[in-house]
C-alpha positions as CSV (number, residue, x, y, z in Angstrom):
1,M,-10.1,-34.6,-15.4
2,S,-10.5,-38.1,-17.0
3,E,-9.4,-41.2,-15.2
4,P,-6.2,-43.0,-16.2
5,R,-6.4,-45.8,-18.8
6,I,-4.0,-48.6,-18.0
7,R,-2.5,-51.2,-20.4
8,V,-0.9,-54.5,-19.3
9,L,-1.3,-56.6,-22.4
10,G,2.2,-55.8,-23.5
11,P,4.4,-53.2,-21.8
12,V,2.9,-51.8,-18.7
13,E,1.7,-48.3,-19.7
14,G,-0.9,-45.7,-18.8
15,A,-2.3,-42.4,-20.1
16,I,-4.7,-39.7,-19.1
17,E,-6.5,-38.2,-22.1
18,A,-3.8,-39.6,-24.4
19,V,-1.0,-38.1,-22.3
20,P,1.3,-40.9,-21.2
21,L,1.8,-41.4,-17.5
22,R,5.4,-41.0,-16.3
23,L,6.0,-44.5,-15.1
24,S,9.7,-44.2,-15.2
25,K,10.4,-46.5,-12.2
26,S,10.3,-50.2,-12.6
27,R,8.7,-50.6,-9.2
28,H,5.9,-48.2,-10.2
29,R,5.1,-50.3,-13.2
30,E,5.3,-53.6,-11.3
31,L,3.1,-52.3,-8.5
32,L,0.6,-51.0,-11.1
33,A,0.6,-54.4,-12.9
34,L,0.1,-56.3,-9.6
35,L,-2.9,-54.2,-8.7
36,T,-4.4,-54.2,-12.2
37,L,-4.2,-58.0,-12.4
38,A,-6.2,-58.1,-9.1
39,H,-9.2,-56.8,-11.0
40,G,-10.2,-54.3,-8.4
41,R,-9.6,-56.6,-5.4
42,A,-7.7,-55.2,-2.5
43,V,-4.1,-56.5,-2.2
44,S,-2.7,-56.4,1.3
45,T,0.6,-54.8,2.1
46,S,2.1,-58.1,3.2
47,E,1.1,-59.7,-0.1
48,L,2.7,-56.8,-2.1
49,I,5.9,-57.2,-0.1
50,D,6.0,-60.9,-0.8
51,E,5.5,-60.3,-4.5
52,L,7.9,-57.3,-4.9
53,W,10.9,-58.8,-3.0
54,D,12.4,-62.2,-2.9
55,E,13.8,-61.4,0.6
56,P,12.1,-58.4,2.0
57,A,14.3,-55.9,3.9
58,P,13.2,-54.5,7.3
59,G,12.0,-51.3,5.7
60,A,9.8,-52.9,3.1
61,V,6.5,-51.6,4.6
62,G,7.7,-48.1,4.4
63,A,9.0,-48.6,0.8
64,V,5.6,-49.9,-0.3
65,R,3.9,-46.9,1.2
66,T,6.4,-44.6,-0.6
67,F,5.7,-46.4,-3.9
68,I,2.0,-46.1,-3.3
69,G,2.2,-42.4,-2.6
70,E,4.3,-41.8,-5.7
71,L,2.0,-43.9,-7.9
72,R,-1.0,-42.0,-6.6
73,R,0.5,-38.7,-7.7
74,I,1.2,-40.2,-11.1
75,L,-2.4,-41.6,-11.5
76,E,-4.1,-38.5,-10.2
77,P,-1.7,-35.6,-11.1
78,H,-4.3,-32.9,-10.5
79,R,-5.7,-34.2,-7.2
80,P,-5.6,-31.4,-4.6
81,A,-3.1,-32.0,-1.8
82,H,-5.5,-33.1,0.9
83,A,-8.2,-34.7,-1.2
84,P,-8.6,-38.4,-0.8
85,P,-7.4,-40.5,-3.7
86,T,-10.1,-42.0,-5.9
87,V,-8.1,-44.3,-8.2
88,L,-5.6,-46.0,-6.0
89,V,-7.5,-46.3,-2.7
90,T,-6.6,-47.8,0.7
91,V,-8.8,-50.8,1.7
92,G,-8.1,-52.2,5.1
93,D,-4.4,-52.9,5.3
94,G,-4.0,-53.0,1.6
95,Y,-4.7,-51.1,-1.7
96,A,-7.0,-51.5,-4.7
97,L,-7.4,-49.9,-8.1
98,R,-10.8,-48.3,-8.7
99,L,-11.1,-47.8,-12.4
100,A,-13.9,-47.8,-14.8
101,P,-14.6,-51.3,-16.4
102,D,-13.2,-50.0,-19.7
103,G,-10.2,-48.3,-18.0
104,V,-7.9,-51.3,-18.4
105,D,-7.1,-53.2,-21.7
106,L,-7.2,-56.6,-20.0
107,W,-10.6,-55.8,-18.4
108,R,-12.0,-54.7,-21.8
109,A,-10.7,-57.8,-23.5
110,E,-12.1,-60.2,-20.9
111,R,-15.5,-58.5,-21.0
112,S,-15.7,-58.7,-24.8
113,L,-14.8,-62.4,-24.7
114,R,-17.5,-63.1,-22.0
115,E,-20.1,-61.3,-24.2
116,A,-19.0,-63.3,-27.2
117,T,-19.6,-66.6,-25.4
118,G,-22.7,-68.3,-26.8
119,A,-23.4,-65.4,-29.2
120,S,-24.2,-65.7,-32.9
121,P,-21.2,-65.6,-35.2
122,E,-22.3,-62.1,-36.4
123,T,-22.2,-60.8,-32.8
124,A,-19.2,-62.8,-31.6
125,A,-16.8,-62.0,-34.4
126,P,-16.5,-58.2,-33.7
127,L,-16.4,-58.8,-30.0
128,I,-13.6,-61.3,-30.2
129,A,-11.7,-59.1,-32.7
130,A,-12.0,-56.2,-30.4
131,A,-10.6,-58.3,-27.5
132,L,-7.6,-59.5,-29.5
133,A,-6.9,-55.9,-30.6
134,E,-6.1,-55.1,-27.0
135,W,-2.9,-57.2,-27.0
136,R,0.3,-55.4,-28.0
137,G,2.6,-58.3,-27.0
138,S,2.6,-60.8,-24.2
139,A,1.0,-59.7,-20.9
140,V,3.2,-57.7,-18.5
141,E,6.1,-58.9,-20.6
142,E,8.6,-56.8,-18.7
143,F,8.0,-58.9,-15.6
144,A,8.0,-62.3,-17.3
145,T,10.5,-63.8,-14.9
146,R,8.7,-62.6,-11.7
147,P,7.0,-65.4,-9.8
148,W,3.7,-63.4,-9.4
149,A,3.4,-62.9,-13.1
150,Q,4.0,-66.4,-14.4
151,S,0.7,-68.1,-13.7
152,E,-1.2,-65.0,-14.9
153,R,0.9,-64.8,-18.1
154,T,0.1,-68.4,-18.8
155,R,-3.6,-67.9,-18.3
156,L,-3.7,-64.9,-20.5
157,A,-1.6,-66.5,-23.3
158,T,-4.1,-69.4,-23.2
159,L,-7.0,-66.9,-23.2
160,R,-5.6,-65.2,-26.3
161,A,-4.9,-68.4,-28.1
162,D,-8.5,-69.6,-27.4
163,A,-9.8,-66.3,-28.7
164,V,-7.9,-66.6,-32.0
165,E,-9.4,-70.0,-32.6
166,Q,-12.9,-68.8,-31.6
167,L,-12.6,-65.8,-34.0
168,A,-11.5,-68.2,-36.7
169,D,-14.6,-70.4,-36.1
170,A,-16.9,-67.4,-36.2
171,L,-15.3,-66.1,-39.4
172,L,-15.7,-69.5,-41.0
173,A,-19.4,-69.6,-40.0
174,L,-19.7,-66.2,-41.7
175,D,-18.1,-67.6,-44.9
176,R,-15.0,-65.4,-44.5
177,A,-12.4,-68.1,-44.9
178,S,-9.9,-65.7,-46.5
179,E,-9.6,-63.8,-43.2
180,V,-9.0,-67.0,-41.2
181,I,-5.9,-68.0,-43.1
182,P,-3.4,-65.3,-42.1
183,L,-4.9,-65.4,-38.6
184,L,-4.1,-69.1,-38.1
185,E,-0.9,-69.2,-40.0
186,Q,0.7,-67.3,-37.1
187,Q,-1.3,-69.3,-34.5
188,V,0.0,-72.7,-35.6
189,V,3.6,-71.4,-35.5
190,A,3.2,-70.0,-32.0
191,Y,1.1,-72.9,-30.6
192,P,1.8,-76.0,-32.8
193,W,0.5,-78.4,-30.1
194,R,-3.1,-77.0,-30.4
195,E,-4.9,-79.2,-32.8
196,G,-7.8,-76.7,-33.2
197,G,-5.6,-74.2,-35.0
198,W,-4.4,-76.7,-37.5
199,R,-7.9,-78.0,-38.1
200,V,-9.5,-74.7,-38.8
201,L,-6.6,-73.5,-40.9
202,A,-6.9,-76.5,-43.1
203,L,-10.6,-76.1,-43.4
204,A,-10.2,-72.4,-44.4
205,L,-7.7,-73.3,-47.1
206,Y,-10.1,-76.0,-48.4
207,R,-13.0,-73.5,-48.6
208,E,-10.7,-71.1,-50.5
209,E,-10.2,-73.9,-53.1
210,R,-6.6,-74.6,-51.9
211,Q,-7.1,-78.3,-51.3
212,S,-3.5,-79.3,-51.8
213,E,-2.3,-76.7,-49.3
214,A,-4.9,-77.8,-46.8
215,L,-3.6,-81.4,-47.0
216,I,0.0,-80.1,-46.5
217,V,-1.1,-78.3,-43.3
218,L,-2.7,-81.5,-42.0
219,G,0.5,-83.4,-42.8
220,R,2.6,-80.8,-40.9
221,A,0.2,-81.1,-37.9
222,R,0.4,-84.9,-38.0
223,K,4.3,-84.8,-38.2
224,Y,4.6,-82.4,-35.3
225,L,2.2,-84.2,-33.0
226,A,3.8,-87.6,-33.8
227,D,7.5,-86.7,-33.9
228,D,7.7,-84.0,-31.2
229,L,4.9,-85.0,-28.8
230,G,4.5,-88.7,-29.5
231,L,0.8,-88.3,-30.1
232,D,-1.6,-89.6,-32.7
233,P,-3.7,-86.9,-34.4
234,G,-7.2,-86.5,-32.9
235,R,-10.3,-87.9,-34.6
236,R,-11.4,-84.4,-35.8
237,L,-8.1,-83.9,-37.7
238,A,-8.3,-87.4,-39.2
239,D,-12.0,-86.9,-40.2
240,L,-11.2,-83.6,-41.8
241,E,-8.3,-85.1,-43.9
242,R,-10.6,-87.8,-45.2
243,G,-13.3,-85.3,-46.0
244,I,-11.0,-83.1,-48.0
245,L,-9.7,-86.1,-49.9
246,R,-13.2,-87.0,-51.0
247,S,-14.5,-83.4,-51.4
248,D,-17.2,-84.0,-48.8
249,S,-20.0,-81.4,-49.2
250,A,-20.3,-81.3,-45.5
251,L,-17.1,-79.2,-45.5
252,D,-18.7,-76.5,-47.7
253,P,-19.6,-73.1,-46.3
254,P,-23.0,-72.9,-44.6
255,R,-25.8,-71.8,-46.9
256,R,-26.7,-68.2,-46.0
257,S,-28.7,-67.0,-49.0
258,S,-32.0,-67.4,-47.0
259,S,-30.9,-64.5,-44.7
260,L,-32.3,-61.2,-45.8
261,L,-29.7,-59.3,-43.7
262,I,-26.7,-61.3,-45.1
263,G,-28.0,-60.9,-48.6
264,T,-28.4,-57.2,-48.2
265,A,-24.9,-57.0,-46.6
266,T,-23.4,-58.9,-49.6
267,A,-24.9,-56.5,-52.0
268,H,-23.9,-53.5,-49.9
269,S,-20.3,-54.7,-49.9
270,Q,-20.2,-54.3,-53.7
271,T,-21.2,-50.6,-53.7
272,G,-18.9,-47.6,-53.6
273,A,-17.3,-46.2,-50.4
274,R,-19.7,-43.3,-50.1
275,T,-22.7,-45.5,-50.5
276,Q,-21.4,-47.9,-47.9
277,L,-20.7,-45.2,-45.4
278,E,-24.2,-43.6,-45.7
279,S,-25.9,-47.0,-45.6
280,A,-23.9,-48.0,-42.5
281,S,-24.7,-44.7,-40.8
282,T,-28.4,-45.3,-41.4
283,L,-28.3,-48.8,-39.9
284,L,-26.2,-48.0,-36.8
285,P,-28.9,-45.9,-34.9
286,R,-31.3,-48.9,-35.1
287,L,-28.7,-51.2,-33.8
288,A,-27.9,-48.8,-30.9
289,V,-31.5,-48.7,-29.7
290,S,-32.2,-52.4,-30.2
291,G,-29.6,-53.9,-28.0
292,G,-26.4,-53.5,-30.1
293,L,-25.3,-50.3,-28.4
294,E,-21.6,-51.2,-27.9
295,F,-21.1,-52.5,-31.4
296,A,-22.9,-49.5,-32.9
297,T,-20.9,-47.0,-30.9
298,E,-17.6,-48.6,-32.0
299,Q,-18.6,-48.7,-35.6
300,R,-19.9,-45.1,-35.5
301,R,-16.5,-43.7,-34.7
302,A,-14.9,-45.8,-37.5
303,T,-17.5,-44.6,-40.0
304,I,-16.9,-40.9,-39.1
305,A,-13.2,-41.4,-39.4
306,A,-13.6,-43.0,-42.9
307,A,-15.9,-40.2,-44.0
308,E,-13.4,-37.5,-42.9
309,E,-10.7,-39.3,-45.0
310,L,-12.8,-38.5,-48.1
311,S,-12.4,-34.7,-47.5
312,D,-16.1,-34.0,-48.1
313,P,-17.6,-32.0,-45.2
314,E,-21.1,-32.3,-46.4
315,L,-20.8,-36.1,-46.5
316,T,-19.2,-36.1,-43.1
317,A,-22.0,-33.9,-41.7
318,R,-24.6,-36.4,-42.9
319,I,-22.6,-39.3,-41.4
320,I,-22.2,-37.6,-38.0
321,G,-25.8,-36.3,-37.9
322,S,-27.5,-39.5,-39.0
323,F,-26.8,-41.1,-35.6
324,D,-29.8,-39.4,-34.0
325,V,-30.0,-41.7,-31.0
326,P,-31.3,-39.8,-27.9
327,G,-29.6,-40.3,-24.6
328,I,-31.4,-40.6,-21.3
329,W,-28.3,-40.6,-19.0
330,T,-26.5,-37.3,-18.8
331,R,-23.1,-38.8,-18.4
332,S,-21.4,-40.3,-21.4
333,D,-20.9,-44.0,-21.6
334,D,-17.5,-43.4,-23.1
335,P,-16.0,-39.9,-22.5
336,V,-13.1,-40.5,-24.9
337,H,-15.5,-41.6,-27.7
338,S,-17.8,-38.6,-27.0
339,A,-14.9,-36.2,-27.1
340,A,-13.8,-37.7,-30.5
341,I,-17.4,-37.2,-31.8
342,V,-17.5,-33.6,-30.5
343,S,-14.1,-32.8,-32.1
344,A,-15.3,-34.3,-35.5
345,A,-18.5,-32.3,-35.3
346,L,-16.6,-29.1,-34.6
347,R,-14.2,-29.7,-37.4
348,T,-17.0,-30.4,-39.8
349,L,-19.0,-27.4,-38.8
350,A,-16.0,-25.2,-39.4
351,A,-15.5,-26.8,-42.9
352,L,-19.1,-26.7,-44.1
353,P,-19.5,-24.5,-47.1
354,S,-22.2,-21.7,-47.0
355,T,-24.2,-23.8,-49.5
356,A,-24.6,-26.7,-47.1
357,S,-28.1,-27.6,-46.1
358,D,-29.7,-26.2,-42.9
359,R,-30.7,-29.7,-42.0
360,A,-27.1,-31.0,-42.0
361,R,-26.0,-28.0,-39.9
362,A,-28.8,-28.6,-37.4
363,R,-27.9,-32.2,-37.0
364,L,-24.3,-31.3,-36.3
365,L,-25.4,-28.8,-33.7
366,A,-27.7,-31.2,-32.0
367,T,-25.0,-33.9,-32.0
368,L,-22.5,-31.5,-30.5
369,A,-25.0,-30.7,-27.7
370,M,-25.8,-34.4,-27.2
371,E,-22.3,-35.7,-27.0
372,S,-20.9,-32.9,-24.8
373,R,-23.5,-33.7,-22.0
374,G,-22.2,-33.1,-18.5
375,T,-18.8,-31.8,-19.8
376,A,-19.4,-28.6,-21.6
377,S,-22.2,-26.0,-22.2
378,H,-23.6,-26.2,-25.7
379,S,-27.1,-25.1,-24.9
380,A,-27.0,-22.4,-27.6
381,E,-26.2,-25.0,-30.2
382,A,-29.2,-27.1,-29.1
383,H,-31.5,-24.1,-29.3
384,E,-30.2,-23.2,-32.7
385,A,-30.8,-26.8,-33.9
386,E,-34.4,-26.6,-32.5
387,R,-35.0,-23.3,-34.3
388,I,-33.8,-24.7,-37.6
389,A,-35.9,-27.9,-37.2
390,R,-39.1,-25.8,-36.5
391,S,-38.4,-23.7,-39.5
392,L,-38.0,-26.8,-41.7
393,G,-41.1,-28.5,-40.3
394,D,-39.0,-31.7,-39.8
395,P,-40.4,-33.7,-36.8
396,Q,-37.6,-36.2,-36.6
397,L,-35.0,-33.4,-36.6
398,L,-37.0,-31.5,-34.0
399,C,-37.2,-34.5,-31.7
400,F,-33.4,-34.9,-32.0
401,A,-32.9,-31.2,-31.2
402,L,-35.3,-31.4,-28.2
403,S,-33.4,-34.4,-26.9
404,A,-30.2,-32.4,-27.2
405,R,-31.8,-29.6,-25.4
406,Y,-32.7,-32.0,-22.6
407,M,-29.0,-33.0,-22.3
408,Q,-28.1,-29.3,-21.8
409,N,-30.9,-28.5,-19.4
410,F,-28.9,-28.7,-16.2
411,E,-27.3,-25.3,-15.9
412,T,-28.6,-25.0,-12.4
413,T,-30.6,-27.2,-10.0
414,G,-34.4,-26.9,-10.0
415,L,-35.1,-27.3,-13.7
416,A,-37.4,-30.3,-13.5
417,R,-40.5,-28.4,-14.5
418,D,-38.7,-27.2,-17.7
419,R,-37.7,-30.8,-18.5
420,E,-41.3,-32.0,-17.9
421,R,-42.7,-29.5,-20.4
422,L,-39.9,-30.4,-22.9
423,A,-40.8,-34.1,-22.5
424,S,-44.5,-33.5,-23.0
425,E,-43.8,-31.7,-26.3
426,L,-41.4,-34.4,-27.4
427,I,-44.0,-37.2,-26.7
428,A,-46.7,-35.3,-28.7
429,I,-44.4,-34.7,-31.7
430,A,-43.0,-38.3,-31.7
431,Q,-46.5,-39.8,-31.5
432,A,-47.8,-37.8,-34.4
433,A,-44.8,-38.6,-36.5
434,E,-44.7,-42.3,-35.5
435,L,-41.2,-42.0,-34.1
436,P,-41.2,-44.7,-31.3
437,T,-37.6,-44.2,-30.1
438,F,-38.2,-40.5,-29.4
439,E,-41.6,-41.3,-27.9
440,I,-40.0,-43.7,-25.4
441,H,-37.3,-41.1,-24.7
442,G,-39.9,-38.4,-23.9
443,H,-41.7,-40.7,-21.5
444,L,-38.4,-41.5,-19.7
445,I,-37.6,-37.8,-19.4
446,R,-41.0,-37.1,-18.0
447,M,-40.7,-40.0,-15.5
448,Q,-37.5,-38.5,-14.3
449,A,-38.9,-35.0,-14.1
450,L,-42.0,-36.2,-12.2
451,C,-39.8,-37.9,-9.6
452,A,-38.0,-34.6,-9.0
453,L,-41.4,-32.8,-8.8
454,D,-42.5,-35.4,-6.2
455,D,-45.3,-36.8,-8.2
456,I,-44.4,-40.5,-7.9
457,N,-47.8,-41.9,-9.0
458,A,-47.6,-40.0,-12.3
459,A,-44.0,-41.2,-12.7
460,A,-45.2,-44.8,-12.2
461,A,-47.7,-44.3,-15.0
462,E,-45.0,-43.1,-17.3
463,A,-42.9,-46.2,-16.4
464,D,-45.7,-48.4,-17.4
465,V,-46.0,-46.7,-20.8
466,V,-42.3,-47.0,-21.3
467,D,-42.3,-50.8,-20.6
468,A,-45.2,-51.3,-23.0
469,L,-43.6,-49.3,-25.8
470,A,-40.2,-51.1,-25.2
471,A,-41.8,-54.5,-25.6
472,Q,-43.7,-53.4,-28.7
473,H,-40.7,-51.9,-30.4
474,E,-37.9,-54.2,-29.1
475,R,-36.0,-51.6,-27.0
476,P,-34.6,-53.8,-24.2
477,L,-32.2,-51.2,-22.7
478,V,-34.8,-48.7,-21.6
479,T,-36.3,-51.1,-19.1
480,V,-33.2,-50.7,-17.0
481,F,-34.4,-47.3,-16.0
482,T,-37.9,-48.4,-15.2
483,S,-36.6,-51.3,-13.1
484,W,-34.5,-48.9,-11.1
485,F,-37.4,-46.5,-10.7
486,R,-39.6,-49.2,-9.2
487,W,-36.8,-50.5,-7.0
488,T,-36.2,-47.0,-5.6
489,F,-39.7,-45.6,-5.4
490,T,-42.2,-48.5,-5.2
491,D,-40.1,-50.9,-3.1
492,A,-40.0,-53.5,-5.9
493,A,-38.3,-56.6,-4.6
494,E,-36.5,-57.6,-7.7
495,T,-32.9,-56.2,-7.9
496,P,-32.7,-54.0,-11.0
497,P,-30.1,-54.8,-13.7
498,T,-26.8,-53.0,-13.6
499,G,-27.1,-51.6,-17.1
500,R,-23.6,-52.8,-18.0
501,E,-24.2,-51.9,-21.6
502,M,-24.3,-48.3,-20.4
503,P,-21.1,-47.7,-18.4
504,G,-21.9,-44.0,-18.0
505,F,-25.0,-45.1,-16.1
506,S,-24.0,-48.2,-14.3
507,R,-20.7,-47.4,-12.7
508,G,-21.2,-46.3,-9.1
509,I,-25.0,-46.4,-9.3
510,V,-25.4,-49.5,-7.1
511,A,-23.3,-48.1,-4.3
512,L,-24.9,-44.7,-4.5
513,A,-28.4,-46.2,-4.4
514,H,-27.6,-48.1,-1.3
515,L,-26.0,-45.1,0.3
516,T,-29.0,-42.8,-0.4
517,H,-31.4,-45.5,0.7
518,A,-29.6,-45.8,4.1
519,L,-29.5,-42.0,4.5
520,R,-33.2,-41.7,4.0
521,A,-33.8,-44.5,6.5
522,D,-31.4,-43.0,9.0
523,A,-29.4,-46.2,9.0
524,D,-25.6,-46.9,9.0
525,L,-24.2,-45.7,5.7
526,P,-22.6,-48.5,3.5
527,D,-19.3,-47.9,1.8
528,G,-18.7,-49.1,-1.8
529,D,-17.4,-48.3,-5.2
530,F,-19.0,-45.0,-6.0
531,G,-17.2,-44.6,-9.3
532,P,-17.6,-41.0,-10.6
533,Y,-19.7,-40.0,-7.6
534,E,-16.9,-40.8,-5.1
535,P,-15.9,-37.1,-4.5
536,W,-19.4,-36.1,-3.4
537,A,-20.2,-39.3,-1.4
538,R,-16.9,-39.6,0.5
539,P,-17.0,-36.5,2.8
540,L,-20.3,-37.7,4.3
541,L,-18.8,-41.2,4.9
542,L,-15.7,-39.6,6.5
543,A,-17.9,-37.4,8.7
544,R,-20.0,-40.4,9.9
545,A,-16.8,-42.3,10.6
546,G,-15.7,-39.5,13.0
547,R,-12.9,-38.5,10.7
548,R,-13.8,-34.8,11.0
549,E,-10.5,-33.3,9.7
550,E,-10.4,-35.6,6.6
551,A,-14.1,-34.8,5.9
552,A,-13.4,-31.0,6.2
553,A,-10.3,-31.3,3.9
554,A,-12.4,-33.3,1.3
555,L,-15.1,-30.7,1.4
556,E,-12.6,-27.8,1.0
557,A,-11.1,-29.4,-2.1
558,L,-14.4,-30.5,-3.6
559,P,-15.2,-29.3,-7.1
560,A,-18.7,-28.4,-8.2
561,P,-20.5,-31.5,-9.5
562,P,-21.1,-32.0,-13.2
563,L,-24.2,-30.4,-14.6
564,D,-26.3,-33.5,-15.0
565,L,-29.1,-35.7,-13.5
566,M,-27.1,-36.2,-10.2
567,L,-26.7,-32.4,-9.6
568,E,-29.2,-32.2,-6.7
569,V,-28.1,-35.5,-5.2
570,S,-24.5,-34.5,-5.2
571,W,-25.2,-31.1,-3.6
572,F,-27.5,-32.8,-1.1
573,L,-24.6,-35.1,0.0
574,V,-22.3,-32.1,0.3
575,G,-24.8,-30.2,2.4
576,Q,-25.5,-33.2,4.7
577,A,-21.7,-33.7,5.3
578,A,-21.3,-29.9,6.0
579,L,-24.1,-30.1,8.5
580,E,-22.6,-33.1,10.4
581,I,-19.2,-31.4,10.9
582,R,-20.6,-27.8,10.8
583,E,-18.4,-26.8,7.9
584,L,-19.8,-23.4,7.0
585,S,-18.2,-22.8,3.6
586,A,-19.4,-26.1,2.2
587,A,-22.8,-25.5,3.8
588,R,-23.1,-22.2,2.1
589,R,-22.1,-23.6,-1.3
590,A,-24.6,-26.4,-1.0
591,R,-27.4,-24.1,0.2
592,D,-26.8,-21.6,-2.6
593,A,-26.7,-24.4,-5.2
594,L,-29.9,-26.1,-4.0
595,L,-32.0,-23.0,-3.5
596,P,-33.5,-23.1,-7.1
597,A,-34.7,-26.6,-6.3
598,A,-36.3,-25.8,-2.9
599,A,-39.7,-27.1,-4.0
600,E,-38.2,-30.3,-5.6
601,R,-37.0,-33.7,-4.5
602,A,-33.4,-34.8,-4.9
603,A,-34.6,-37.6,-7.3
604,G,-34.3,-36.2,-10.8
605,S,-32.6,-39.3,-12.1
606,A,-35.5,-41.6,-11.1
607,V,-32.8,-44.0,-10.0
608,V,-31.6,-42.7,-6.7
609,D,-33.6,-40.6,-4.2
610,L,-32.8,-38.4,-1.2
611,G,-36.2,-37.0,-0.6
612,P,-37.5,-33.4,-0.5
613,L,-34.9,-30.7,-0.4
614,A,-36.8,-28.3,1.7
615,A,-35.9,-30.0,5.0
616,L,-32.2,-30.0,4.2
617,L,-32.3,-26.4,3.1
618,G,-34.0,-25.5,6.4
619,E,-31.2,-27.1,8.4
620,L,-28.5,-25.4,6.3
621,D,-30.2,-22.0,6.8
622,A,-30.4,-22.6,10.5
623,L,-26.6,-23.5,10.7
624,L,-25.6,-20.5,8.7
625,N,-27.9,-18.1,10.5
626,Q,-26.6,-19.3,13.8
627,S,-23.0,-18.8,12.7
628,D,-23.9,-15.2,11.6
629,S,-25.3,-14.4,15.0
630,D,-22.4,-15.8,16.9
């Protein structure tokens, strides 16, 4: 089940997979807003009481606990009765929200604005626009009069106003003055004391050859500042007015004709809708592998939606299938986005006429297998895409199909040797066809598989090849994986990057890596934010803390882990917890799940490692054999 997604930039709302949460009580919404604005920080019970009541009643502590319990059931409606909560968790004497970085509209907006800081106008404009799109009104507007909300509402209103002006500056730098005008006409009404809004609005009007209107705007600004605030206009407003009056060339748009990219984009904007869509779909994969993953992902979905509106399944198939970007992490960075791509691929497959090309059909099948990784079995589709690619003799399509097969190659534990063979073939095909993205991908898969096969020296050689290829072909994201490999397996001193561009990889990895390292070293186990790995890490932590009954309840309610790179690690943690509290049912589940990987190492991600599985399996067998003989 997906995590809830919370919205506080407007009415306080939430949803799980587009189904609204039933936040019918004002106290539930207020409590949720308080915890959300804490950005994951634990808020003590006493602090919550102080914020929720002007004069707390004697039973306030019990009331908070009741509200927390009700809110937990709303946020995790399908959590088993005795399973520990993973979204609204107890921390010390307080509570904290544990949500993905993109699980809250405010967090997404703030992240986009941070990424836009110091970036080029081309990069900053879509980031700022995405941040502003998160607002649906004023923040936590229902609680505008509450003392706890007032300072935060002021901060967020200022953040939004700053963002509007930053977007306007970026658009002006991109010679898009016509888009600035409606943006700032609203801004100067809402924030007439901000000189920046008046200045950029006037400059945009001037660049649109509306000189008289620009001067009227500056006159309005001067009148408001002087009459209402008793201030003289700042120097930049006065300089702008003088420049407009003498048609100063310094106010003209920046010259951009020297940029090949901008020139190409200008010509592209004058073509038809179909040509624009197909051209964009060709560019997006290159952006995704060269450091623009988040922007490319966002635009990909918009491009597919636009293609579907044209009611041409063959065009839509080409648009969907052109994004042949391999994935190395078997959990989606954005499950909602992936689900939308899968739905579009299924709709398009169903609508394709019998005359459609095999190549288009194969790309759709491979996309379906790629995007459903860790959530659904589409191995048959990946194999069919591979069969078609081999029959066509198309090396790029075959590489894409093999990459999709890799994503589906986790039906059971112990498949590292299969993945190693797949990677070797992928490398050979990509080298012969000069496809560097797939060549890098093959080496990364082989590095992972070799870790599971306990050949760390060979895995290190693969990591060296990956780094060299990444530098040669400008693929910065892939070195995140090699850095983690070296930190985990070669005791590299440098802390690896978090991989924040890949939320499906980064969330929970740091905590899980420290936990597994401590377990291998037989040290005290550190707690932390395990993100999606929480259900399989928590029972062991509860067992080590002496909370046997809670650990047993957590193991009893535990679902099977997703079929992905963390499969062996997850079952290892379950088996270790079962050993420590002698919980036979969980021990048997873990033993049976891990038996196919008896000769492997719980290290198939090349990021975290729990060592060879044979020793754990021996201990589980001993426990189960002893119970059978008792």
